[in-house]
N, C-alpha and C positions, 0 to 999 in steps of 0.2 A: 483229810477231806474226801478222798476217794473212797476210803472204807466206810465212811459214814453214808456217802451216796450209794454205795453198793447195798449196805444194810437196809436203807430206805427203799431201794428198788426191790429187794427181796421181800420186805414186808408188804409192799404194794402188790407184788405178784402172788404172795400168799393169800392176801385179802381178796384178790380177783379170783384165785382158785376156789376159796371157800365160798364166795358169792355164786360162783358158777355151779358148784356142787349142790348148793341150796336150791337154786333154780331148777337143776336137773332133777332133784329128788321130788319136786312138786309136779314134774312133767309126766303125762301119761306114758306108760311103756308102749312101744310099737308092738303090733301083733307078732307072734312068734313065727309066723310064716314069712314076714317081711324082713329080709337081710338087706341092710343098707348097701347100695352100690357105691362104689368110690367115686366121689366128685373130684378128688385130687389124687394123683398117683405120681410119685417121683421115684425114679430109679437111677441110682449111680450118678447123681448130679454132681458135677465139678465145675468150679469156676476159679479162674486165676485173674489177678491184676499184675501184669508183668510176672515177676518171679514169686509173687505172694499167692499162695494157694489158699484162697478164702473159703471155698466150700469143698469138702472132700467126701466123695461117695455117699452123698445124702440119699437115703431111702425113706419114703413117707407115704402112707396111704391114709386118706381121710374119707370116711364114709358120709353119706348124706345125713344131715342132722347133727353131725358131730361138731364140737367146738374145739379148736386148737389155739394155744398160746404159744407164740415164739418169744422167748424170754432169754436174755443173756446180757453180758456186759457190752459196753461200747466196743465196736470193732470185731465182734464175734461172727458177723455175717448174717444177721437178721434181716436188714433191709436188702441186702444182695440176694437173699433167698426169695423174698417177696417180690422183688423186681424181676427175677427170673420167671417166677410163676405167672406174672401178669404180662410177660413178654416185653418188659421195658428194658431188660438188660440181657445181653448175650451171655450164653455159657458155653463152656468147651467140651463138656462130656455129659453123657447120660441123656434122659428123656423125661419130659414132663407131659402128663395128660390132665388137663384142667377142664372140667365140665364138657368133656369130649373134644376139646382143642388140643392136638398133639403139637408139642414144641420139641425141636431137636437143636443141636448145635448149629445146624444150617439154617434155622428159622422155624419152619412148620406153619401152622395155622395161626399166625400172630394176631391177625385182625379178629378172629373168633375168640381168642383168649382174652383180648382186651375188652371185647363185648360182654364176655361171661364172668369175668373175675374183677371185683372191686378192690381198690387199694386206697387207704387214707395216707397221705404223705406226712412225714414228719415236718414240723415247723413250717 
């Protein structure tokens, strides 16, 4: 049953990737002089749940206008990553800058991050 569910999830992710590529192919190209600024930058993100190291040294940069899909099996850290970016979950290492809001293990500009970053909750 788990293998069938994993295959179905891969098919859905592949279909989403193909749909996004088709949409991107029809979009006008940005001017050559316009380099997208990072709207999200993650450096060395680490998160633990007790002894379980859920996120290890995550580095990611997303430019303005880019689309990113976070895809993986249950328990792989997808929701933990998104919760950290939105300031809804603490993390123990690294730094996140989301739409100008800097988040650190000690907190940072959590109110601004929550205003600037949207999240759709599961179920």
